[in-house]
Structures are given as structure tokens and as C-alpha cells.
N, C-alpha and C positions, 0 to 999 in steps of 0.2 A: 644680718651682718653684725649684730651685737656681739656674738661669741667670737667673731673673727677679729674685731677691734679689741684693743687691750682695755676692756672695762672690767675684766675679771682678774684675779690674782694669777701670777705666772703658773703656779702649780696646777690650777684648774685648766688653763689652756693646754699645758703639757699633758694632762690626763685625757682631755678631749682628743688631742693628737694621737696619743697612744691608742685610744679606742677606735679612731678612724682607721688607722693602719692595721690594727689587729682584726677588725671586722672585715676589711678588704681582703686580707690574706686568708681568712676563714671562708669567705664567700667564693673566692677564686679557687681555693683548695688545690694549689699546685702540689703535686706529689712526684715531681721529676727534678732531679738535680744533676744535669749532664755536665760533663767536662769540668771546667774550673770550679763550678759551684759544688759538684759532687766531690771534687778533691778537697775543697775547704771543709765540707761536712765530714769527710772521712778523717781529715787531719784533726778536727776538733774532738773526735772520739778516740784518737790514737793515744792520748795521754793516759787513758785508763786501760790497764791490762790485768785481767783476773780481779777486777774490782779495786785495784791499787793504782793510785795516781803517781806518775813520775814524769817530770818535765823532759827528761832525756829520752822518753819514748817517742818524742816528736822527731820525725825524719822527713825532710823535704829539701831538695837541692836548690830551690829558688824562692820558696815561700817563707815569709817571716812568721814567727811563732805567736805574735801578740793577738791577731784576729782569731785564729783557731783557739787560743787559750781563753780569750774572753767568751767565745761561743761555747766552749766545752761544758761548763756547769749547766747551762741552759739545756743543752742536748741530753746530757746524762740524766738530769732531773726529769726531763720530758719523757725519756724512754722508761725510766725506772718507776716513776710515780703515775704517769698518765698513759703509758703504753703507746706513745706516738713518737715517731722519729722526725716529725715535721713541726710539732708544736714549739719546740725549743727555738728554732730560727724565727718563727712568727712572733713569739714573745720578745725575743732579743731585738729584732728590727723595730718592733712597736715601741719598746722602751727607749731605744736610741733615737727614734723619731720624735718622741715626746720631749726628750732632753734637747734635741736640735731646735725645736720650736722655741723653747725657752732661751737657748743660748744665742741664736742667730741674731736677734734684735740688737745685741750689744755691739756688734761690728758696725752697725749703722747709727748708733745712738746719737752721735754728735751732729748728724745731719737730718735726723728723722723729722718729718713733718706730719706723720701719721703712724699708727701702729696697727697693722693688720697681721697679727702674729701667725695665724694659720695659713695665710695665703701662700707663703713660700712652699710649705709642705703640700698644699693642694695642687699647686702648679707642678711640683716635682712628681706627685702621684700621677698626674695626667700624662706627662711626657715620659717619665722614667719608671713606670709601674713595674716593669720587668725586674728592676733592681731590688724591689721589695719582696719578690716571690721566691728568690733563691739566694743562697749565701755567696755573693760576689763582693769583691774588695772595694770597688769604686765608691759606692755610697758610704760604706763604713769609713773609709779613709777621709772622705770629704767631711763627714760628720765629726770625726776626731780632730781634724784641723780647725773646724768651726769651734769646737769646744776649747781648743788651745787659744784661739784668738779671742774668744769671749772672756776667758780667764785673764788674759793680759790686759784687755780693755777695762774690765771691772777693776783689776788691781790698780791700774794707772788712774782710774777715776777716784780712788781712795788714797793713793800714796801722797805723802808730803815729804819735804826735804829732811826735816829733822825728827820725823817719827817713823816707826817701823813696827806695825802690829803683826801678830801671828796670822791674822786673816790674810794680809797682803803677802806674807811669806808663803803661806799655803797656796794662794792663787798663782803666784809665780812658779812654785814647785809644780802645780798641776799643768801650767803652761808647757813646761818641759816634758811632763809625762805624756800629755795628749799629742804634743808635737812629735815625739819619738814614735808613739803608737801609730800616727798617721803615716810616717815614713816607713815603719816596719810593715804596715798593711799594704801600701803601694809605694815602692821605692822611688818613684818619680816625684813624690812629695818631699824628697830631700831638697828640691829647689825652692821650697818655702823657707828653709832655714836662714838664708842670708837676709831675708826681709824681716824676720824676727829680730835680727841684730839691728837692722835699721830702726825698727820701732823702739828698741831700747836706747840707742845712742842719738836718735834724732829728737827724742823727747827730753827737752831741757827743763822740764818741770822739776826734775831732781838733778843733782850734780853728777859729775863724772864718777866720783867715788861710789855713790849709791847705785849708779847704773851698772858699775862693775859687780857690785854685790848682787844686784838683780840678775845679771847674767850668770853669776855663779850658782844662784838658787835654781835657775832654769836648767843649767847644765847638770846639777844634782838630780833634778827630776828626770832628765834624759837618761842619765846613768843608772838611776834606780830601775827603770823599765828595761833599759838596754842590757843590763846584767843578765836578764833572763835569756835574751838572744845569745849573749856571750856564752852562757852555760851550754846552750844547744850547739853552738858552733864548736866549742871545745870538745864536746862529745862526738860530733860528726866530722870535724875537720882538723881537730888538734890545735886550734888557736882560739883564744878568748878575745872576741871582738864583738861589739854591738852591731856591726854592719850586717845587713842581710847579704849573704854570699849568693850571688846570682849566676855564678859560672857553673856550667855542667857540661856533660857530653854534647848536649844540643846547643847550649849557649857558651861556647868555648871562650869567647871574648866578653861575656857578660850579657845580661838580658837587654840593657839599654842600647848597647851597640847593635845588637840583633834587631831591635826595633828600628833604629835609625837606618840601618842598611836596607831592611825590607820596606821601609817607608819610601824609598826612591822609586821602585817599580810598582808599588801598590797604592792605589788611590783610596781604597776603603776595604776594610776587612769586616766580615760578619760571620757568625755561626748560625747556619740555617738548619732548622730542625724539621723541615717539611718532610712529607712522605716520599718514598721511592727515590731517595737521594743517597748515593753511595758516599759522596764526599761532602761532608757538612761544612767544610771550610770554604767560604765564598770569598775569593780575592778578586776585587775589581781592579784590573790593571790600569796603570797610567802610562799611555804610550810614550810620552816624552821622557818619563823616568826610566822606563824599560830601555829606551833608546840610549840613554846615558850609560847604562850598565852593560847592555848587550853589544851594541855596535861599536862603542868607543872603548870597550874592554878596560874599564876602570876597576880598581879594587876598593873594597870597603871592609877589609878584615881587621882594621884597627882604627882608632879615632883619628890618627894623623892622616891616613889615606881617605877616610870619610870626608874630613873637612877640606882636604886637598881637592877631592872630587867636586864638592859643593862650590868651592871658590873658583874652580876652573870653569864651571858652567853656571855663572851667577844668574843669568836671565832664565834659563830653564829651571833652575832650582827655585827661584822666586815664584815663577808660575806654578810649579809643582806644589809648593807649600801654601800658596794662596788658595789653590784648589782644595787642599786638605782643610784649611780653615773654613772655607765656605761650605763644604760638605757638612762640617760639624755645626753649622748654623741651621741645619735642617734635621734635627733628630726626630725620626718618625717611627722607629721600631721598638720603642719601649725601653731601650737601654740594655736589655738582656739578650735573650736568644730570639731569633726570627723564626716564626712558625708559618708565615704565609707572605707571599709577595703579591697576592691578588686583592687584598683589602684596600679600600680607598683611604688615603691619609690626607686628603685635601684640607680638611678642617684643621687638623693638627699642624700642617704646614703653614696655613694662614695664621693660626694662633701664634706659632713660633716667630714667624716673620713680623707680625704686628708688634710683638713685644720688643723685638730688636729695633724696629722703626721708631717706636715711642721713646726708647732709651736713647738712641742716637740723636733724635730730634731734640730731646730735653738737654742732653749734654752739649749739643751744638749751640743752642740758644744761650745756655748758661755761660759757655765760653765767649760768645759774642758780647754778652753783657759785661764780662770781666775785661774784655779788650777795650770796650768803650770807656771804662774807668781809667784808662791810660796809665796802668801800672805795669811795671816790668814783671817778668816771671818770678824773679827773686823777691820782689816786693809782695807779690801775691802769696808766695809761700810763707814769708815772714808774717803776713797778716792772719794766717790761719791759727786757730787756737791749738793747744796741745792735743785736745780731744779729737779735733778734726784731722790733725796730722796722723794720729794713731789710727783713726778710722780709715783714712785713705791708704795707709800702708798695710792695714789689715786686709782690705780688698785686694791690694796688689799681691799680698802673700797668698791669698786663696787663688788668685789668677795664675801664679807662677807655675804650678804643676801642669796646668792646661797649656800654657805657652811652650813649656819644655817638651811636651809630647807631640806637638803639631808635626814635627818632621818625621815622626815614626809611622809605623803601619797602623793607621788610625782605626779605631772603632768608635761608634757613636758615643758610647758610655764614657769615653775619655774626656768629653766636653762638659761633663757634669759640673765641675767647679765654675766654669764660665757662666753656665745657666743659673746656678745658685746666686751668683752676683746679680744677674739681671732680675731674678725674682726678688732679691733683697731691695734693689733700687725701686722696683715697682710697688713693693709692700711698705717701705718706710720713707722713701725720699721723694718720689715723683707723685705729684698730685694729679690724678687722672682727669679731674674736672677742669683744671687749668689747661691741660694738654688738649682736651676736646674743644675748649673755647678757642684756643689758638688755631686748631685745624679748621674750625668753622669760619674763623675770621680770615684765614688764608687757604680757603678750600681748594682752589684751582692748583696752586703750586704744590700743596701737600699731596694731592692726588697724583700729580706728575712725578714727584719724588718717590712716592710709594710704589707706583707702577714700574718705574725705571729700576729701582732697587730690587723689586721682586723678580723682574724679568732677568736681571743679571744673575741673581741667586739661582733661579730655576734653570737657566742655561748651563751654568757650571755643574749643578747637581745632576741634571739630565745627562750631561756629557760623561760624568763619572760612572753613573749607573748603566750607561749604554755599553760600557766596556766589560766584556765577559759576563753577560747577564746570566749565564748558566753556571757561574762559579768556577770556570775552568782555571786551572793553575797557571799562573804566570811563571816564567822561568827564573824564579828567585833562587832556586837551589843550585843554579849554574853560575853563581857569583865566583869570581876568581879567588881561590883560597890558597 
């Protein structure tokens, strides 16, 4: 356990993390990049035509330019110098994973009771190994947001009211750069931006004037990277904007509305790569959601109609999105593509549920202890240090994209930010020895709580997977348009 705990310098831990991921990708030796992963790989190579680089060679109707641009030099060097079209991604994801291990600790620094720096990566590899094997956006976007939050946490740990060092300016600038990169990689990460504003203006360690200057530096960082997307948009759409334009012939009202609309009749979506399957898109229907759309003949072709539909059927919608959330509490397919439905996943299910149980139990008891202190909510907030407020808001920032996508046509990999938070709490905040002592002391009630929670989760998950087990299409294309 010595190498897992922070007894070594950060760079050494990062190097070990790099080696673990790189070795894993070499051993598994995945040589297939289907669908989205193949598209990202192709886009990363599109910048070079006849050996010449040009940003405007990039063409995609719904993808941001930043992830393919970051990946491009790794792929080109890999193909030209090593003669491998897969080495570039393996080196890229290993490098990002090493940086993640170093950066992630700073989000929890104000609350940390221990430092097991490699544990978050190890748990991510166990559950989400598929995201390390092919270039998909989910893991990269989460990493980039973690880098942004690490920068702002480090900057605020150094900043003072009447001083302003170049290091602090650069860290706030990088906060904006990485924040925009996360959004550009997965547009749902736009929902993290308001919480960055809360971090800035809820932190009264510095005055309002300096907070505005900090915001300005972050905006400059966003604009610096956003200008690259603007150049691509000007070439492709005739308008210079840093926004990722997600409207296309398929997504006429935008990708996010498409997700929300299809999230009503779909309980879970997965890409199944098993043999002898004509349709690789497995859509597990939600009967209640399909009923809302089909029988009641509602429209969801714009945001107004979508929200009108949800508000018109609040109970059905609450049940629908609760099922979405609970299904994402049981990620068992590696986060990438599904190659078999026959493998036993009982151990992974128990591991995932046990982690949820430990975190909920810890937070519940912590909340009870605060209630016994007889303090109001406002008094509790006021009692927090600036560092703890920043840490809490950082966790909320990472959670925001996950919350935003719950109403959509969910895939397991969408839950990654939530699980990273759990891994962080288990690695830095929760003392597992204390938890085990509590469970031994309260063995009977702990077993009851554990079993009841597990039964509820499995009942909902089983219900979702029982619908359309052969991946038959639900009538989502028959929405009123």
C-alpha cells in the first residue's frame, strides 16, 4: 500500500499511474475503434492532408475540435515513427491518467483525512476499463474538468487579497482553458460553468474587485481555446463562435434536446458488439415513458414542449428519471462497448453497491452529528473555511454534468463524473477503518439497511433490463414532429 499512499512525490505517483494504464492497454491490445471511437480517431487524423496541418481541415457537424486536436499529434507521431495506428491513443490516455492522479487530490484537499492517490484510478480502471481502450469523450471530458478544478483550488490556496503573482494568474488562466476543453469535448459539461462562478464569488478570501479580475482571467483562458472552435465554425458555418454547434440533419433541434426527447421512452441505451447481431444499438424501453409519448400523443420537438410534457406528467416523469438514476448506480459493462451479455457481473455489482452504501452511511452520520450541534444551515455554511467551501463547490461542479444528463437517453458511461466523486471520497475523506468499526458495532441494522437498499436497486435494474432484452427498437422515431 506504500505506493498508493502519498509517501512519494506527485510526479512519481503520476509516472506509476501512466505505467499502469499504458501496460493495461498494451496487454489488452484493443485494435477496434467502432462507431464514436472510430469517428474521434478519424477526426484526429483529419487535420493533416498531404503532410500539411490545417485546423480548417476538421469537419464535424456535432463534435468539438479540441479532443481530436489534442489527440492528433500523438496519432501522427505514432503512425510515422512507430508504424502503429493504436499506440498514439494508448500513450495519450496514459499521460492524461497520470496527470489525473496528480490533479484529483486537490479537489478534496480541504477535507482529506488520508491520501491514497492511485485508488481513484484503480477503481476507475476496474469499472470503466472500456473507456481506456478506445478514444471516447467521456473520460477525457471528466479528466479535463478535474484539471480545471485542480487549478482553481491550487490558485485559491495561494491567492491573497493584496498580492497577485504570475503563478496565480497562470493557474486561473488554465482553469478557463481546461473548463472550455471539457465543454468542447462533451457539451453537457457546459452545466459545470455556473458552479465555477459560484466558486469565484462565494470565496470571500479576496474582495469583489479581485474576484472580477479572476473571472476575467478565466474568461480569457476560455476564449483562447474557444477561438480554435470559432475558426472551425467560421469555416464550416460562416459564424465565428466558440460554441460547439450540435444541430445537424439528424439533430435538427440540437443534440441535447434529442437526448432529452429520447430519454422519455428509453430506459437505457448501449452499443452491443456481440456476434450475429444486425442492429448494434440496444435500446431498453421504459413502458411508462413510451406510454407518455405514444398513447398521450405529446410533442417533444422543442424545449418548451418537452418541459410542458414533463410538468404535465410529474409523477410518471419522476419515476422515469429515478429509474434512470438507479440504473446508473450499477455500471457493469466497462463504460465502453458491450461485447457479451452472458458474463457474470455479480462481483462488480456488489463492489459498486458497497461503495455507494459506505458513502451514504458516512454522509448520513456526518449530517446527524452536525444536527446534534444545533446549528442552522446558514451557521454551518458560515463555519466552513474558504478551502472547504471551494472543495464542496468543486465536487458540485463535477456532479453537475451527470445530473444534467439523467433525463436523457442514458448510457452507463454518462455516470462517470458521479463515480469519480465517490472514488475521491473513499480515497481522501472516508476512513474505512472507522466505517468498519461502526458496522461491527451496529451489525444487525447495518445488514438490514444494506440488504434493503440492494434489493431496491436490483429490482429497478432488473426491471429496466427486462424490457427489450434483444435490443428491439422502441418507437422513438415516431415522435410527433
